[in-house]
C-alpha positions as CSV (number, residue, x, y, z in Angstrom):
1,M,-1.5,27.8,0.3
2,Y,-2.1,24.7,-1.8
3,A,-1.4,21.0,-1.6
4,I,-0.9,18.1,-4.0
5,V,-3.3,15.2,-3.0
6,K,-3.3,11.6,-4.2
7,T,-6.6,9.8,-4.6
8,G,-7.8,7.2,-7.1
9,G,-4.4,6.7,-8.5
10,K,-4.2,10.3,-9.6
11,Q,-2.7,13.5,-8.2
12,Y,-4.5,16.8,-7.9
13,K,-3.4,20.3,-7.0
14,V,-6.0,21.7,-4.5
15,A,-6.4,25.0,-2.6
16,P,-9.2,26.0,-0.2
17,G,-12.4,26.8,-2.2
18,D,-11.6,24.6,-5.2
19,K,-14.1,22.1,-6.6
20,I,-12.6,19.0,-8.2
21,C,-13.9,15.7,-9.6
22,I,-12.3,12.5,-8.3
23,E,-13.1,8.8,-8.4
24,K,-15.9,7.7,-6.3
25,M,-15.2,6.9,-2.6
26,D,-17.5,5.5,0.1
27,A,-18.9,8.8,1.3
28,E,-22.4,10.2,1.1
29,P,-23.1,13.6,-0.4
30,G,-22.8,16.2,2.4
31,S,-20.2,14.3,4.4
32,T,-16.6,15.3,4.9
33,V,-13.6,13.3,3.6
34,E,-9.9,13.6,4.3
35,L,-7.6,13.4,1.4
36,P,-3.9,12.4,1.8
37,A,-1.4,15.1,0.9
38,I,1.9,14.3,-0.7
39,C,3.2,17.9,-1.1
40,V,2.3,21.2,0.6
41,V,3.2,24.7,-0.6
42,D,2.7,27.6,1.8
43,G,4.0,30.7,0.2
44,E,7.8,30.2,-0.4
45,K,7.9,27.2,1.9
46,V,7.6,23.9,0.1
47,E,7.2,20.6,2.1
48,A,7.8,17.8,-0.3
49,D,8.9,15.1,2.3
50,P,6.0,12.5,2.2
51,A,6.3,11.9,5.9
52,K,5.9,15.5,6.9
53,A,3.4,16.3,4.2
54,A,1.2,13.4,5.4
55,A,0.7,15.3,8.6
56,T,-1.2,17.9,6.6
57,K,-4.9,17.6,6.6
58,V,-6.9,18.3,3.4
59,L,-10.6,18.3,4.2
60,A,-13.2,18.1,1.5
61,T,-17.0,18.0,1.4
62,V,-18.8,15.6,-1.0
63,L,-21.1,17.6,-3.3
64,E,-22.5,14.8,-5.6
65,H,-22.0,11.4,-7.1
66,Y,-22.3,11.1,-10.9
67,K,-21.1,9.1,-13.9
68,G,-18.5,10.5,-16.2
69,E,-18.7,10.7,-20.0
70,K,-18.9,7.4,-22.0
71,Q,-15.5,6.1,-23.0
72,L,-15.5,3.8,-26.0
73,V,-13.5,0.6,-25.8
74,F,-12.9,-1.0,-29.2
75,K,-11.1,-4.3,-29.5
76,F,-9.9,-5.4,-32.9
77,K,-7.7,-8.2,-34.3
78,K,-6.7,-7.9,-37.9
79,R,-7.4,-10.7,-40.3
80,K,-9.4,-12.6,-37.7
81,N,-12.8,-10.9,-38.1
82,Y,-12.8,-10.0,-34.4
83,K,-14.3,-6.6,-33.5
84,K,-15.9,-5.6,-30.2
85,L,-17.2,-2.2,-29.3
86,R,-18.0,-1.5,-25.6
87,G,-18.7,1.6,-23.6
88,H,-17.6,2.5,-20.0
89,R,-18.8,5.3,-17.7
90,Q,-16.6,5.8,-14.6
91,Q,-18.2,6.5,-11.3
92,L,-17.1,9.9,-10.1
93,M,-17.8,12.4,-7.3
94,R,-17.5,16.2,-7.1
95,V,-15.9,17.5,-3.9
96,H,-15.4,21.0,-2.5
97,I,-12.0,21.6,-0.7
98,D,-12.8,23.2,2.6
99,A,-9.4,23.4,4.2
100,V,-5.7,22.7,3.6
101,G,-4.2,22.9,7.1
102,S,-1.7,21.3,9.4
103,E,-2.6,18.6,11.8
104,K,0.5,19.2,13.9
105,A,-1.3,21.9,16.0
106,A,-4.3,19.7,16.7
107,A,-2.3,16.6,17.6
108,P,-0.7,17.9,20.8
109,K,-4.1,19.1,22.0
110,K,-5.7,15.7,21.4
111,A,-2.8,13.9,23.2
112,A,-3.0,16.3,26.2
113,A,-6.8,15.7,26.4
114,K,-6.3,11.9,26.4
115,K,-3.6,12.2,29.2
116,A,-5.8,14.4,31.3
117,D,-8.7,11.9,31.0
118,E,-6.6,9.1,32.4
119,K,-6.0,8.8,36.1
120,P,-2.3,8.7,37.2
121,A,-2.7,5.2,38.8
122,E,-4.1,3.8,35.6
123,A,-1.3,5.3,33.5
124,A,1.3,3.8,35.9
125,E,-0.4,0.4,35.6
126,K,-0.3,0.6,31.8
127,K,3.4,1.4,31.8
128,T,4.3,-1.5,34.1
129,A,2.2,-3.9,32.0
130,A,3.9,-2.8,28.8
131,K,7.3,-3.2,30.4
132,A,6.5,-6.7,31.6
133,E,5.3,-7.8,28.1
134,K,8.4,-6.4,26.2
135,P,11.1,-8.8,27.7
136,A,9.0,-11.9,27.0
137,E,8.6,-10.8,23.4
138,K,12.3,-10.1,23.0
139,K,13.2,-13.6,24.3
140,E,10.8,-15.2,21.8
141,A,12.1,-13.1,19.0
142,A,15.7,-13.9,19.9
143,K,14.9,-17.7,19.9
144,K,13.3,-17.7,16.4
145,P,16.1,-16.4,14.3
146,A,18.6,-18.7,16.0
147,A,16.5,-21.8,15.2
148,K,16.3,-20.7,11.6
149,K,20.1,-20.2,11.4
150,T,20.8,-23.7,12.7
151,E,18.3,-25.2,10.3
152,A,19.9,-23.4,7.4
153,K,23.4,-24.5,8.4
154,A,22.3,-28.1,8.8
155,A,20.8,-28.0,5.3
156,E,24.0,-26.7,3.9
157,K,26.2,-29.4,5.5
158,K,24.1,-32.3,4.1
159,P,25.8,-33.5,0.8
160,A,23.6,-33.9,-2.2
161,A,22.7,-37.6,-2.9
162,K,24.6,-38.9,-5.9
163,K,22.9,-41.0,-8.5
164,P,24.6,-44.1,-9.6
165,A,26.0,-43.9,-13.1
166,A,24.0,-45.7,-15.8
167,K,25.7,-48.9,-17.2
168,K,26.7,-48.7,-20.8
169,T,25.5,-51.6,-22.8
170,T,26.7,-52.3,-26.3
171,A,24.2,-54.3,-28.2
172,K,25.0,-55.3,-31.7
173,K,22.5,-54.4,-34.3
174,A,20.9,-57.0,-36.5
175,D,21.9,-55.2,-39.6
176,E,25.6,-55.2,-38.9
177,K,27.8,-58.0,-40.0
178,P,30.2,-59.5,-37.5
179,A,33.8,-58.7,-38.1
180,E,35.8,-61.6,-39.6
């Protein structure tokens, strides 16, 4: 089983036990990070739908932070005597892929645990409160588009103001002779 994960603007093919170098994230060495999967391959089964692949959990442990090799950046403009040489070292981190698994099995357990923790009376109160809020939101939402439509129609009906035509004046030039 392997997955394609996207991080730092790049995509990586990962399987459990792999060590990869990715762009630095806010995580201390020894901590666990979750990488977003965009494709999952399990034997002959391929899940390329981003919505379903996002449900897959790819867990990785941060091994170290380090700087990559120096990349030279040379700027040059011909015939202008402009040359600049700069170097850049990207901040990277090495991670160990611990598991490529599905979160679908864990999600129902978590939801069931949350429901068991809530008391039935509290759950009923939450449902009634949610129902009471929804109609008020719908009424407000219904009013807003209608107001926008009437404003747009009113703006369309107003004719554009016409500018008065400029008066033509014919002035005789001093160089010209009057007709005899």
